[in-house]
Backbone as ProteinMPNN parsed JSONL, in Angstrom:
{"seq_chain_A": "MKAMSIHLWVAILIGVVNTQKQICCQTVNLVLPYVYPKFIKGASKRSIYNFSKVCIENAMDILGAIERVYLKEYHRNLTLGHLGEVFIVPRFPEKGQHMQYDINYKPTDYLKNDYEMLLRMEQMLF", "coords_chain_A": {"N_chain_A": [[0.025, 20.231, -18.694], [1.174, 21.32, -16.427], [-0.545, 20.456, -14.346], [-0.032, 17.729, -14.376], [2.622, 17.66, -13.537], [2.373, 18.591, -10.91], [0.787, 16.543, -9.871], [2.579, 14.362, -10.095], [4.589, 15.27, -8.37], [3.212, 15.273, -5.905], [2.657, 12.545, -5.726], [5.242, 11.475, -5.496], [5.981, 12.7, -3.129], [4.3, 11.496, -1.184], [5.052, 8.916, -1.453], [3.963, 7.154, -3.348], [4.793, 6.431, -5.856], [5.831, 3.663, -7.527], [8.668, 1.579, -7.641], [11.163, -0.825, -8.559], [12.602, -1.081, -6.26], [11.297, 0.242, -4.178], [8.234, -0.325, -2.906], [4.974, 0.722, -2.685], [3.497, 2.01, 0.327], [4.604, 1.749, 3.638], [2.704, 0.743, 6.411], [1.177, 0.66, 9.667], [-0.738, -1.92, 10.648], [-3.534, -2.016, 12.64], [-4.28, -4.364, 14.024], [-4.093, -7.732, 15.331], [-1.853, -9.99, 13.75], [-0.035, -7.96, 13.868], [0.055, -5.678, 15.636], [-1.071, -5.229, 19.028], [-4.319, -4.196, 19.351], [-4.745, -1.594, 21.145], [-6.486, 0.5, 21.162], [-9.041, -0.449, 21.175], [-11.344, -0.512, 23.501], [-12.443, -2.15, 26.469], [-12.903, -4.678, 25.435], [-12.646, -8.211, 25.329], [-9.71, -10.351, 25.309], [-10.148, -12.516, 23.64], [-12.208, -11.552, 21.982], [-10.862, -9.506, 20.637], [-8.922, -11.006, 19.341], [-10.59, -12.594, 17.681], [-11.771, -10.55, 16.126], [-9.49, -9.566, 14.787], [-8.812, -11.85, 13.362], [-11.029, -12.132, 11.645], [-10.711, -9.774, 10.181], [-8.327, -10.279, 8.737], [-9.079, -12.592, 7.346], [-11.153, -11.532, 5.757], [-9.676, -9.671, 4.266], [-8.023, -11.435, 2.844], [-9.984, -12.739, 1.314], [-11.049, -10.603, -0.229], [-8.747, -9.568, -1.556], [-8.005, -11.908, -2.841], [-10.115, -12.242, -4.657], [-9.701, -9.955, -6.22], [-7.174, -10.588, -7.238], [-7.818, -12.816, -8.818], [-9.492, -11.684, -10.79], [-7.688, -9.865, -11.909], [-5.761, -11.638, -12.95], [-7.32, -12.952, -14.882], [-7.94, -10.812, -16.558], [-5.42, -9.646, -17.296], [-3.726, -11.752, -17.728], [-1.621, -12.484, -16.074], [-0.141, -12.802, -12.819], [-1.312, -10.851, -10.067], [0.94, -9.069, -8.367], [2.889, -7.85, -5.562], [4.444, -5.886, -6.707], [2.809, -4.906, -8.695], [0.648, -3.747, -7.493], [0.087, -1.039, -7.545], [-1.252, -0.685, -9.91], [-3.79, -1.355, -9.353], [-4.663, -0.26, -6.921], [-5.011, 3.049, -5.647], [-3.374, 4.163, -3.623], [-1.403, 1.961, -2.702], [-0.693, -0.139, 0.093], [1.279, -1.795, 2.612], [1.857, -4.013, 5.384], [3.989, -2.82, 7.945], [6.751, -4.438, 9.113], [8.968, -4.248, 10.645], [12.495, -3.457, 11.075], [14.891, -4.311, 8.577], [13.356, -6.179, 7.315], [12.133, -7.291, 4.357], [9.952, -7.131, 1.567], [9.199, -9.346, -1.091], [8.645, -8.317, -4.238], [7.591, -9.899, -6.179], [5.762, -11.692, -5.276], [2.365, -12.656, -4.582], [-0.126, -10.575, -3.022], [-1.872, -12.036, -1.36], [-0.304, -14.187, -0.639], [1.388, -13.193, 1.332], [-0.527, -12.401, 3.2], [-1.59, -14.872, 3.924], [0.586, -15.959, 5.303], [0.677, -14.162, 7.469], [-1.775, -14.736, 8.588], [-1.392, -17.373, 9.409], [0.521, -16.873, 11.367], [-1.057, -15.47, 13.175], [-2.824, -17.522, 13.937], [-1.054, -19.154, 15.324], [-0.541, -17.51, 17.45], [-2.835, -17.71, 18.943], [-2.694, -19.85, 20.748], [-0.885, -18.82, 22.548], [-2.21, -16.627, 23.578], [-4.477, -17.657, 24.823]], "CA_chain_A": [[1.324, 19.743, -18.274], [1.401, 21.773, -15.065], [-1.286, 19.583, -13.437], [0.665, 16.458, -14.318], [3.814, 17.867, -12.718], [1.926, 18.672, -9.516], [0.361, 15.197, -9.486], [3.784, 13.562, -9.901], [5.245, 15.765, -7.153], [2.445, 14.77, -4.758], [2.857, 11.101, -5.678], [6.577, 11.234, -4.952], [5.979, 13.167, -1.748], [3.66, 10.533, -0.284], [5.625, 7.583, -1.646], [3.091, 6.295, -4.135], [5.48, 5.989, -7.06], [6.401, 2.326, -7.338], [9.842, 1.169, -8.407], [11.546, -2.173, -8.167], [13.201, -1.057, -4.927], [10.365, 0.784, -3.176], [6.853, -0.577, -3.271], [3.872, 1.185, -1.85], [3.783, 2.707, 1.578], [4.491, 0.891, 4.814], [1.774, 1.229, 7.416], [0.988, -0.234, 10.8], [-2.102, -2.426, 10.757], [-3.879, -1.982, 14.058], [-4.886, -5.628, 14.444], [-3.158, -8.839, 15.471], [-0.655, -10.22, 14.534], [0.897, -6.844, 13.681], [0.114, -5.022, 16.944], [-2.261, -5.439, 19.844], [-5.111, -2.97, 19.187], [-5.076, -1.003, 22.449], [-7.548, 1.492, 21.006], [-10.334, -1.104, 21.422], [-11.518, -0.515, 24.962], [-13.489, -2.971, 27.064], [-13.095, -5.943, 24.723], [-11.824, -9.314, 25.829], [-8.64, -10.788, 24.401], [-10.777, -13.412, 22.664], [-12.918, -10.709, 21.009], [-9.859, -8.819, 19.821], [-8.349, -12.042, 18.484], [-11.587, -12.928, 16.658], [-11.872, -9.382, 15.247], [-8.291, -9.57, 13.947], [-8.915, -13.006, 12.477], [-12.015, -11.797, 10.615], [-10.111, -8.745, 9.319], [-7.372, -10.902, 7.821], [-9.847, -13.47, 6.461], [-11.831, -10.68, 4.775], [-8.654, -9.126, 3.373], [-7.627, -12.52, 1.94], [-11.082, -12.962, 0.368], [-11.138, -9.459, -1.142], [-7.563, -9.558, -2.422], [-8.069, -13.106, -3.682], [-11.03, -11.937, -5.762], [-9.016, -8.992, -7.086], [-6.113, -11.326, -7.927], [-8.427, -13.655, -9.863], [-9.929, -10.806, -11.88], [-6.473, -9.339, -12.535], [-5.189, -12.735, -13.742], [-8.198, -13.165, -16.037], [-7.865, -9.632, -17.432], [-4.074, -9.333, -17.783], [-2.999, -13.011, -17.971], [-0.449, -12.555, -15.186], [-0.522, -12.663, -11.409], [-1.191, -9.565, -9.38], [1.993, -9.172, -7.361], [3.104, -6.602, -4.832], [5.003, -4.915, -7.632], [1.762, -4.386, -9.579], [-0.491, -3.241, -6.718], [-0.199, 0.331, -7.963], [-2.165, -0.732, -11.044], [-5.127, -1.671, -8.846], [-4.991, 0.64, -5.826], [-4.446, 4.393, -5.781], [-2.272, 4.247, -2.664], [-1.222, 0.636, -2.115], [0.037, -0.169, 1.364], [1.568, -3.115, 3.134], [2.197, -3.907, 6.799], [5.364, -2.593, 8.392], [7.083, -5.586, 9.955], [10.202, -4.021, 11.373], [13.71, -3.186, 10.323], [15.59, -5.391, 7.874], [12.384, -7.103, 6.737], [11.801, -6.801, 3.027], [8.974, -7.887, 0.802], [9.555, -9.697, -2.466], [7.571, -7.744, -5.037], [7.122, -10.896, -7.14], [4.752, -12.533, -4.637], [0.998, -12.121, -4.532], [-0.488, -10.054, -1.701], [-2.481, -13.069, -0.519], [0.759, -15.038, -0.092], [1.817, -12.578, 2.589], [-1.643, -12.461, 4.145], [-1.67, -16.244, 4.437], [1.635, -16.074, 6.323], [0.24, -13.406, 8.645], [-2.891, -15.493, 9.165], [-0.772, -18.497, 10.126], [1.136, -16.313, 12.573], [-2.155, -15.179, 14.095], [-3.305, -18.78, 14.482], [-0.066, -19.61, 16.329], [-0.667, -16.628, 18.622], [-4.011, -18.101, 19.717], [-2.242, -20.695, 21.849], [-0.209, -17.987, 23.516], [-3.157, -15.693, 24.192], [-5.562, -18.301, 25.589]], "C_chain_A": [[1.603, 20.121, -16.823], [0.701, 20.867, -14.054], [-0.59, 18.24, -13.293], [1.908, 16.572, -13.44], [3.451, 17.92, -11.244], [1.511, 17.29, -9.032], [1.582, 14.31, -9.221], [4.513, 13.97, -8.626], [4.533, 15.231, -5.912], [2.656, 13.265, -4.617], [4.219, 10.754, -5.086], [6.625, 11.599, -3.478], [5.387, 12.135, -0.803], [4.126, 9.102, -0.533], [4.788, 6.643, -2.454], [3.808, 5.744, -5.359], [6.179, 4.67, -6.768], [7.628, 2.149, -8.215], [10.166, -0.25, -7.98], [12.096, -2.2, -6.743], [12.217, -0.621, -3.852], [8.946, 0.514, -3.635], [5.946, 0.045, -2.235], [4.343, 1.988, -0.643], [3.662, 1.7, 2.713], [3.55, 1.55, 5.814], [1.732, 0.233, 8.566], [-0.476, -0.636, 10.832], [-2.427, -2.571, 12.234], [-4.686, -3.199, 14.494], [-3.763, -6.64, 14.651], [-2.947, -9.466, 14.103], [0.353, -9.077, 14.466], [1.121, -6.082, 14.981], [-1.134, -5.414, 17.724], [-3.066, -4.144, 19.811], [-5.593, -2.386, 20.518], [-6.219, 0.0, 22.363], [-8.938, 0.887, 21.213], [-10.476, -1.282, 22.926], [-12.643, -1.458, 25.375], [-13.75, -4.294, 26.369], [-12.177, -6.999, 25.318], [-10.724, -9.64, 24.822], [-9.206, -11.675, 23.299], [-11.492, -12.598, 21.581], [-11.945, -9.997, 20.079], [-9.201, -9.806, 18.861], [-9.317, -12.373, 17.344], [-11.763, -11.791, 15.645], [-10.688, -9.361, 14.273], [-8.349, -10.697, 12.924], [-9.88, -12.726, 11.325], [-11.457, -10.745, 9.656], [-9.174, -9.373, 8.295], [-8.091, -11.848, 6.857], [-10.55, -12.66, 5.371], [-10.837, -10.096, 3.774], [-8.194, -10.192, 2.377], [-8.709, -12.769, 0.889], [-11.146, -11.843, -0.673], [-9.95, -9.446, -2.098], [-7.522, -10.784, -3.333], [-8.975, -12.888, -4.879], [-10.387, -10.963, -6.75], [-7.909, -9.689, -7.879], [-6.676, -12.185, -9.063], [-8.874, -12.821, -11.062], [-8.73, -10.266, -12.638], [-5.842, -10.399, -13.44], [-6.01, -12.962, -15.012], [-8.05, -12.031, -17.044], [-6.499, -9.457, -18.08], [-3.2, -10.564, -18.038], [-1.655, -13.056, -17.244], [-0.945, -12.34, -13.76], [-0.413, -11.222, -10.947], [-0.172, -9.759, -8.269], [2.097, -7.848, -6.616], [3.633, -5.507, -5.752], [3.984, -4.283, -8.559], [0.566, -3.825, -8.809], [-0.884, -1.818, -7.109], [-1.096, 0.408, -9.184], [-3.609, -0.923, -10.597], [-5.578, -0.676, -7.782], [-4.32, 1.991, -6.028], [-3.238, 4.545, -4.87], [-2.106, 2.869, -2.019], [-0.355, 0.702, -0.861], [0.303, -1.613, 1.756], [2.039, -2.969, 4.573], [3.681, -3.699, 7.047], [5.682, -3.703, 9.376], [8.404, -5.431, 10.681], [11.383, -3.804, 10.45], [14.262, -4.464, 9.706], [14.647, -6.477, 7.353], [11.969, -6.516, 5.397], [10.798, -7.729, 2.368], [9.549, -8.198, -0.581], [8.393, -9.252, -3.338], [7.02, -8.714, -6.074], [6.077, -11.844, -6.552], [3.397, -11.842, -4.636], [0.718, -11.587, -3.133], [-1.076, -11.127, -0.788], [-1.439, -14.036, 0.041], [1.209, -14.498, 1.261], [0.699, -12.609, 3.627], [-1.795, -13.859, 4.735], [-0.608, -16.48, 5.513], [1.231, -15.357, 7.608], [-0.901, -14.119, 9.356], [-2.366, -16.686, 9.958], [-0.112, -18.021, 11.416], [0.061, -16.012, 13.615], [-2.683, -16.465, 14.729], [-2.344, -19.336, 15.532], [-0.177, -18.782, 17.598], [-1.838, -17.042, 19.504], [-3.618, -18.933, 20.924], [-1.574, -19.871, 22.945], [-1.195, -17.083, 24.274], [-4.173, -16.37, 25.101], [-5.088, -19.579, 26.222]], "O_chain_A": [[2.196, 19.342, -16.076], [1.277, 20.54, -13.017], [-0.56, 17.672, -12.201], [2.205, 15.656, -12.674], [4.157, 17.347, -10.413], [1.841, 16.901, -7.912], [1.612, 13.585, -8.227], [4.999, 13.116, -7.885], [5.186, 14.784, -4.969], [2.816, 12.765, -3.503], [4.331, 9.841, -4.268], [7.234, 10.894, -2.674], [5.926, 11.921, 0.283], [3.64, 8.174, 0.114], [4.885, 5.43, -2.271], [3.446, 4.673, -5.847], [7.015, 4.582, -5.869], [7.626, 2.524, -9.387], [9.49, -0.807, -7.115], [12.057, -3.242, -6.089], [12.308, -1.084, -2.716], [8.502, 1.064, -4.642], [6.161, -0.11, -1.033], [5.435, 2.554, -0.621], [2.73, 0.896, 2.744], [3.598, 2.761, 6.03], [2.199, -0.898, 8.441], [-1.354, 0.206, 11.021], [-1.669, -3.185, 12.986], [-5.657, -3.077, 15.241], [-2.634, -6.436, 14.206], [-3.9, -9.451, 13.324], [1.475, -9.211, 14.955], [2.264, -5.867, 15.381], [-2.124, -5.871, 17.152], [-2.554, -3.095, 20.201], [-6.712, -2.655, 20.955], [-6.85, 0.316, 23.373], [-9.908, 1.619, 21.407], [-9.798, -2.11, 23.534], [-13.67, -1.546, 24.702], [-14.729, -4.969, 26.684], [-11.066, -6.7, 25.754], [-10.793, -9.261, 23.653], [-8.78, -11.585, 22.147], [-11.392, -12.919, 20.397], [-12.182, -9.9, 18.875], [-8.952, -9.477, 17.701], [-8.916, -12.428, 16.181], [-11.888, -12.04, 14.446], [-10.872, -9.159, 13.073], [-7.98, -10.516, 11.764], [-9.588, -13.042, 10.171], [-11.701, -10.815, 8.451], [-9.225, -9.032, 7.113], [-7.748, -11.901, 5.676], [-10.547, -13.05, 4.203], [-11.119, -10.033, 2.578], [-7.996, -9.895, 1.199], [-8.401, -12.985, -0.283], [-11.284, -12.112, -1.866], [-10.127, -9.326, -3.31], [-7.055, -10.7, -4.469], [-8.647, -13.299, -5.992], [-10.512, -11.126, -7.963], [-7.727, -9.408, -9.064], [-6.081, -12.269, -10.137], [-8.659, -13.208, -12.211], [-8.743, -10.211, -13.868], [-5.436, -10.099, -14.563], [-5.449, -13.142, -16.093], [-8.037, -12.269, -18.251], [-6.41, -9.156, -19.271], [-2.07, -10.438, -18.509], [-0.678, -13.605, -17.754], [-2.015, -11.777, -13.53], [0.464, -10.476, -11.382], [-0.401, -10.53, -7.337], [1.473, -6.856, -6.992], [3.298, -4.334, -5.585], [4.252, -3.239, -9.153], [-0.436, -3.461, -9.423], [-2.053, -1.443, -7.013], [-1.651, 1.469, -9.468], [-4.541, -0.684, -11.366], [-6.747, -0.292, -7.747], [-3.194, 2.066, -6.522], [-2.187, 5.009, -5.31], [-2.607, 2.632, -0.92], [0.584, 1.493, -0.773], [-0.367, -2.532, 1.286], [2.564, -1.921, 4.949], [4.522, -4.341, 6.417], [4.967, -3.89, 10.36], [8.904, -6.388, 11.272], [11.29, -3.945, 9.23], [14.11, -5.554, 10.257], [15.09, -7.567, 6.992], [11.51, -5.377, 5.323], [10.8, -8.941, 2.584], [10.292, -7.401, -1.154], [7.279, -9.755, -3.194], [6.07, -8.379, -6.782], [5.563, -12.709, -7.261], [3.3, -10.616, -4.683], [1.27, -12.097, -2.158], [-0.815, -11.134, 0.415], [-1.666, -14.644, 1.088], [1.388, -15.255, 2.215], [0.96, -12.821, 4.811], [-2.097, -14.005, 5.92], [-0.88, -17.13, 6.522], [1.422, -15.883, 8.704], [-0.981, -14.105, 10.585], [-2.849, -16.97, 11.054], [-0.183, -18.7, 12.441], [0.253, -16.272, 14.803], [-2.961, -16.495, 15.927], [-2.78, -19.924, 16.522], [0.063, -19.285, 18.696], [-1.835, -16.753, 20.701], [-4.159, -18.738, 22.013], [-1.687, -20.19, 24.128], [-1.021, -16.817, 25.463], [-4.68, -15.753, 26.038], [-5.86, -20.255, 26.902]]}, "name": "protein", "num_of_chains": 1, "seq": "MKAMSIHLWVAILIGVVNTQKQICCQTVNLVLPYVYPKFIKGASKRSIYNFSKVCIENAMDILGAIERVYLKEYHRNLTLGHLGEVFIVPRFPEKGQHMQYDINYKPTDYLKNDYEMLLRMEQMLF"}
């Protein structure tokens, strides 16, 4: 019982406990369209754009596969509200103040929106 109490305390401390109001942990993704990755030195804007594009495409492919398996196994969609059933510490991009995620949408729904935003940024960057 003591180990369980410590585990719950740690989970609450780092924000892993999911509720209807608080999902996962917000993080800053260090790729476009979230931020410009200044930590990548000596790369062209085109290379950074392509790197970011591949990162989001890969994330959509991986999460899409996980969503399909989850649907087949549990007969319901994997939504943001259920990410804690799949990932130990689920995270989602921090998009600024007063921006909230709907926990009833699939993770890939949000990634597709971010991907579209990245594609619109291409015209601005080049």
